[in-house]
VOGU-3710 file (C-alpha; in Angstrom, 3 decimals, decimal comma):
1> meilreprer> 67,014/-11,927/195,956  64,418/-14,575/195,043  61,180/-14,796/196,939  59,940/-18,386/196,264  59,537/-19,866/199,805  58,799/-23,298/201,024  56,451/-24,944/201,925  54,031/-23,206/199,640  56,363/-23,646/196,630  56,094/-27,442/197,039
11> kyqqlrrlgq> 52,377/-27,061/196,679  52,792/-25,219/193,451  55,146/-27,865/192,105  52,614/-30,570/193,220  49,783/-28,720/191,445  51,776/-28,493/188,251  52,507/-32,206/188,370  48,797/-33,121/189,144  47,574/-30,902/186,291  49,947/-32,610/183,976
21> elkiptfeaf> 48,925/-36,060/185,081  45,090/-35,352/185,178  45,195/-33,296/182,003  43,841/-30,065/183,666  45,342/-26,789/182,308  47,620/-25,306/185,154  48,622/-21,670/184,494  51,434/-20,092/186,540  52,738/-16,553/186,627  56,079/-14,988/187,972
31> lelevrdgsg> 56,833/-11,366/188,753  60,439/-10,070/188,631  61,468/-6,475/189,448  65,001/-5,017/189,003  65,946/-1,413/189,802  69,119/0,317/188,479  70,440/3,676/189,614  71,513/6,380/187,319  74,914/4,843/186,786  73,387/1,561/185,717
41> rtihhhrqrs> 74,248/-0,333/188,933  71,617/-2,887/190,128  70,442/-1,808/193,472  67,444/-4,099/193,850  66,292/-7,346/192,319  63,763/-9,981/193,366  61,577/-12,557/191,894  58,277/-13,899/193,184  55,191/-15,767/192,212  52,396/-13,608/190,838
51> hswvrnaynq> 49,436/-15,421/192,386  46,875/-12,576/192,333  44,629/-13,211/189,317  41,504/-11,286/189,802  37,849/-11,970/188,967  38,351/-10,347/185,504  40,854/-13,033/184,609  38,768/-15,950/185,783  35,791/-14,631/183,870  37,758/-14,112/180,722
61> lfcqmaakds> 39,171/-17,668/180,887  35,732/-19,098/181,450  34,217/-17,178/178,472  37,049/-18,280/176,148  37,117/-21,922/177,255  33,379/-22,337/177,299  32,657/-20,234/174,369  30,088/-18,248/176,367  28,985/-14,634/176,002  29,157/-12,602/179,133
71> ndatfgpgkl> 25,643/-12,483/180,583  25,188/-9,911/183,321  25,614/-6,140/183,790  26,603/-6,604/187,413  29,981/-7,877/188,729  30,444/-10,465/191,309  30,201/-14,206/192,181  28,386/-16,182/189,416  28,370/-13,295/187,070  30,076/-13,458/183,681
81> sgkqtsgtvr> 31,144/-9,846/183,299  34,201/-7,633/183,379  35,007/-4,550/185,475  36,924/-1,871/183,705  39,748/0,057/185,440  37,380/2,956/185,513  34,944/0,853/187,610  32,297/0,534/184,908  30,868/-3,071/184,423  30,490/-4,527/180,957
91> gvaypfgyge> 28,830/-7,848/180,367  25,861/-8,324/177,982  25,697/-10,408/174,935  29,404/-10,410/173,879  32,222/-12,664/174,798  34,632/-11,324/177,478  37,851/-11,862/175,767  39,781/-11,229/172,469  38,187/-10,951/169,037  39,333/-12,874/165,989
101> snsvdgtsyg> 40,010/-9,673/164,094  42,254/-8,044/166,722  45,867/-9,158/167,041  47,057/-9,278/170,689  50,765/-9,367/169,735  50,820/-5,553/169,141  50,304/-2,650/171,504  46,650/-1,961/170,563  44,992/-5,024/172,166  46,196/-7,434/174,770
111> lraaagvdtk> 48,841/-6,835/177,472  51,425/-4,758/175,602  51,360/-0,872/175,479  53,067/1,872/173,549  55,446/4,388/175,078  53,708/6,893/177,329  50,624/4,782/177,646  49,767/4,046/181,275  46,217/2,871/180,803  47,151/-0,722/179,811
121> giqvgsgtna> 49,860/-3,226/179,854  52,220/-3,426/182,925  51,422/-0,759/185,517  52,920/0,212/188,854  51,469/1,880/191,770  52,163/3,153/195,304  49,142/1,729/197,060  49,523/-0,596/200,045  46,198/-2,175/200,279  46,251/-5,977/200,506
131> esfedyalqt> 45,433/-7,952/197,388  41,734/-8,726/196,727  40,072/-11,053/194,228  37,785/-8,203/193,450  40,544/-5,704/192,468  39,906/-4,120/189,104  42,518/-1,341/189,218  45,692/-0,465/191,117  44,912/1,200/194,422  47,068/4,346/193,518
141> qiangtgagq> 48,609/4,071/190,134  51,803/5,997/189,493  51,049/8,203/186,297  53,290/8,457/183,256  55,256/11,594/183,215  58,147/13,464/184,598  56,515/15,497/187,289  56,822/14,768/191,021  55,779/11,342/191,817  55,385/10,260/188,251
151> isyiaselhs> 57,433/7,788/186,145  57,998/7,466/182,468  56,293/4,291/180,985  58,383/2,798/178,143  56,911/0,706/175,390  56,352/-2,911/176,299  58,903/-5,309/174,957  57,790/-7,865/172,329  56,435/-11,172/173,533  59,167/-13,715/174,180
161> isydagtkvl> 57,785/-17,283/173,764  59,748/-20,329/174,680  58,940/-24,088/175,038  60,770/-26,657/177,244  60,215/-29,982/175,610  61,544/-31,837/178,740  58,912/-30,327/181,144  56,351/-29,511/178,423  56,126/-25,944/179,740  55,273/-23,105/177,326
171> rdiliryfnn> 56,279/-19,605/178,564  55,498/-16,051/177,546  57,765/-13,300/179,026  56,376/-9,776/179,081  58,734/-6,897/179,933  58,258/-3,129/180,529  60,652/-0,486/181,560  60,012/2,578/183,715  62,446/5,629/183,871  62,384/8,005/186,753
181> nsggnvnvne> 63,004/11,449/185,462  60,793/13,207/188,150  63,661/14,672/190,117  62,872/12,665/193,232  62,516/9,073/194,399  59,459/7,138/193,290  58,186/4,362/195,658  56,529/1,306/194,099  54,306/-0,993/196,301  52,002/-2,679/193,764
191> vgivaylqgq> 52,189/-4,029/190,203  49,382/-4,987/187,790  48,706/-6,148/184,259  45,804/-4,555/182,325  44,483/-5,982/179,102  42,690/-4,104/176,427  39,994/-6,562/175,382  36,365/-7,008/174,331  33,698/-7,049/177,015  30,522/-5,495/175,305
201> ynqnymmsrd> 32,794/-2,676/174,469  36,595/-2,761/173,880  38,061/-1,423/177,226  40,922/-1,901/179,720  40,445/-4,691/182,326  42,938/-5,555/185,038  43,875/-9,174/185,076  46,221/-9,338/188,126  47,357/-7,109/190,937  50,318/-7,993/193,180
211> klpatitvpt> 51,014/-6,148/196,323  54,858/-6,264/196,777  56,335/-7,684/200,018  58,201/-4,388/200,620  58,535/-0,893/199,048  60,810/-0,705/196,078  62,308/2,778/195,561  63,387/3,854/192,148  65,849/6,720/192,652  65,911/9,829/190,458
221> tgqlrvtyti> 67,409/9,089/187,045  67,020/5,413/187,864  65,165/2,766/185,964  62,686/-0,089/186,922  62,353/-3,201/184,862  59,210/-5,333/185,517  59,010/-8,798/184,115  55,912/-11,047/183,991  56,335/-14,697/183,033  53,158/-16,508/182,294
231> qltypa> 53,484/-20,233/181,695  51,299/-23,333/181,004  52,205/-26,975/181,580  50,879/-29,319/178,900  49,886/-32,909/179,717  52,327/-35,733/179,884
//
């Protein structure tokens, strides 16, 4: 099932064309979820736009594009700072972004995470709160583990970069698997991506949080695959 509905989708396409024509960077993101049962049969699949970039993502983009240090120890409108998933605000005298000496292709920095690490990378949760621009963490993250209500976080897949010369679209695909060995069903209602980056101190910052249109149930011995596609259209 693909959730990319009109007429909003036409607006996204128009924005992409305008960005290309006017030479304004236009980032887009898509979220795909697939659930397989213990026998390997696909029991759920849907794809939707991930449109829920939060304040952290905007501030990171501005600091990187404007080459500007973060400048305030508070978090909110007009403040160039970052709010960690712990709720701590960081933002004085350092750029809020990625440092030159830290590779983001690995699992230490950036959006990828090692097996069993649930503090960064793609995360899943059971919270049902509506999306908010001020979100800095999942409402109720599902922890890594095999106990009741938990799910096993598998290592993030390698970045998959592709370029479409016809449309001038560059894509990065991020994939993470989650195995349910808890002995019961696990319900997923929210998905997010958390980056480990610099913001006065190197810490975890949520970049996006998506509330799913309906609960997705991962059955016992089942597996969930979450795919984020982040793309940028280059000027014509």
